[in-house]
N, C-alpha and C positions, 0 to 999 in steps of 0.2 A: 223617216222611219229608222229606228235604230237597228243595229246588228243583232242577230239572235244570240242567246246565251252562249257562253264560251264552251260549256260542256253539256251535251245532250246524250242520254244513254237509253237504249232500249233494253229491257230485261224481260224475259218470258219464262214461263214454267214456275218453279218454286220460288217464292219471294220471301226471303228471310226478314226478320224484324231488324230494322235499321234506324229506329227512332233516335234522333239526336246525333247520329253518326255522320260526320261530314266526309265527303270524298274530295280528293285533290282535283281542282279544275284542270281540264286538258284543252288543248287547242283543237277546235273543230269537233267532228263527230268521232265516236269510237269505231273500232274495226268492224263490228257487226251491225253498224247503223242501218244498212240496207236490208237486214233480215226482217221479214214480216212473218209473224206467228201469233196465234191467239194467246190470251192470258191464261193463267192456270185454270183449267176447266173444273178442278175440284172445288174452287171457291165459288162457282156458280154466279149468282147475281152480285155477290160481293166483289167479284173481279170484273164486273161489267159485261158478263156474257161473253160474246165473241170479240170484245175490244182488244186492241193491242195495249200492252202495259209498258209504259215508258217512264224514264226518270230524266230530270234536268237538274243541274246544280245551280242553286241560287248564288247571288253574288257574295253571300256571307259563308258559302261552303256547305250549306244544308241541302240535302238531296230531297227534291220535291217530286212526288209521283203524280202521274196523270194517265188517264185512259184516252185512247183514240179510236173512234169508230169511223173508218173510211166510208165514203159514199158509194164506192163501187169502182168498176173499171173506168168509167168516164169521170172527168174532172167535176167536182161539185159546183153547183151554181151559187151556193152560199155555205158559210162555215159558222158554226155555233160553238161558243165556249160556255159551259155550264158550271156555275159556282154553287156548291151544295151548302146546306144550312149547318147549324151547330152540331147536333148529335147525329151526324151522318157522314157520308163519303160519296165519291163520284159514282160508285157502282149503283147507287139508287136511280141513276138516270138511264140505265142500260136499256130498258124496254122502250122508252121514248126515243132514245138515240137510235136504236135499231129501226124504228118506224121512220124517223127522219132520214136515215140512210136510204130507205126505199124511195124517198122523194127527192133524192139527189143532194142532200145536205150532209156535210161532214161534221162530226161532233167531237169536241175535246172536253174532258172532264178532269180538272185537277183536284187532287186531294189537298185540302187546306193544310198548311204547315201545322204539325202537331195532331193531325187527323189521318185516318186511313193508313196508307203505306208511306206517307211523307214523314220526313224526319222532323226533329224539334221536340221540345217538351210537350207532353200530351195536353192538348186543349189550352195551350198558353201562348200569348203573344206579348212580348215586352213593350211594344209600341204599335199603334194602329197603322202608322206609315209602313211598317214592315209588311203588313197584309197587302197594302196597295202596291208595294214594290214586287211582291210575289205575283200578283195578278198581272202587273205590267210585263213581267218577264215572260209569262205564258202568252199574253196577247201579242207581244213582239215576235215570239217564236212562231206562233200560228200564222201571223201576218206574213212572215218571211217564207213560210212553206206554201202559202196560197196567195201569192201576189196578184192583185187585181180582182180578187174574189170578195164579194161583200162579207164582212165579218160582224157577227152579232154577239153580244154578251148577255147571257141569261142567268138569272139568280133566283134561288128559292129561299123562302123564309128569311132568316136573319142575314143571309148573304146579300139580300136586296139592298141593305144599307151600304154594304161594302161596294156593290156594283154602282149604286147611285153616286157615291162620293168619287169613285174611280172615273166614271163617265164625265162628271163635272170638272174634275181636275186634270184628267189626262185622256181626253177623248181620242186622240191619235187616229189610228186606223179604223175605229169602230164605225159601223154603218147604222147601228141601232142597239137598243137596250130592251130586254124583256124581263119583267118582274113576275115571278110565279108564286102566288100566295105570299106576297111581301110582308115582312114585319119590319117597320121602320122606327117604331118607338116602343118603349117598355113602360109598363105601369106596375112597378113593384112597391107595394105599401109596406115599407120598413119603419119600425119604431125609431125615434131619435137615437136611442141607445144603440140600436142595430146599425144605423147609418154611421155613427161614430166608429163602431167596430170595423166596418168595411173600409172606411177612409184610413184609419190608423193601421189596419192590417195590410193595406196596399203599400203604405209607406215603410212599415217595419219588416213585414214578411210578404213580399209581392207574390211568392210562389205558394203561399198557404191556401188550402182549400176552404172555401166558405160556402155553405149551402145556399142555393138560390131557389126561391119558391116558384119554380116553373114545372109544368108537366113534362115528365121525361118521355120523349117520343120513342125511346128504345126499351120501354118497359112492356113486357107481354101483356095483353095479346096483340098490341099494335105492331105490325110489321115484325113479328117474331123471327122470321127467317132472315130478313135483311139486316137486322140490328143485333139480335141476341144469339145468332148461330154462326158457325164458321170461324175462320181465323181473325176476323175483325169484329170487335165489340162496339160499344157506344163511342163513336168518334175516333177510335184508334185500335191498335192491335191488342189482342188479348195476350197476356204473358204465357 
């Protein structure tokens, strides 16, 4: 088992936009590390209800946000890490996480890089391995905080693909894998001309936006309060 990330920071109350802003790694935990307080109540479900709001610094300097729902006064008999889908964030799991807490399960919910309160370009990953590295950093952190406790990785929608690849390549401390409504393959019927445009665009302008013919889960009336209201919009912060 590897050591936990060099810098882990708890931050509560008002959480300013910090997309793409890197913090300088520090040794060990920050001074207020033992402070336990709920996340910003004004954000409601977007902040994960009564979850603790925390940050860790990735090995490339990007701040990654995650929510933590403790199981209660007694040590948990199991720990679950939840990976959210594309157009969402960890706060979506708040209701289920709270229910699991009542059954003695501690829950962690990281915001994927570029989504929710995590830093990085909105909705962008330069390479797939970067996502695996981020998951691994969270897994190692959680494993270090709950040594000897069974650790499970749960993933929803498109995150299932990430979880399957991670479990296959870096099973490490995982005791099991849970796939919730998994999406493992895509069937996008693009014309030959459109396919060329996507390939060329990726090579020439990798940060350019190209429309994808998928149903937007954050378009009302589907989950309007969780995705279209409050400080967090579709997969990221609203300006």
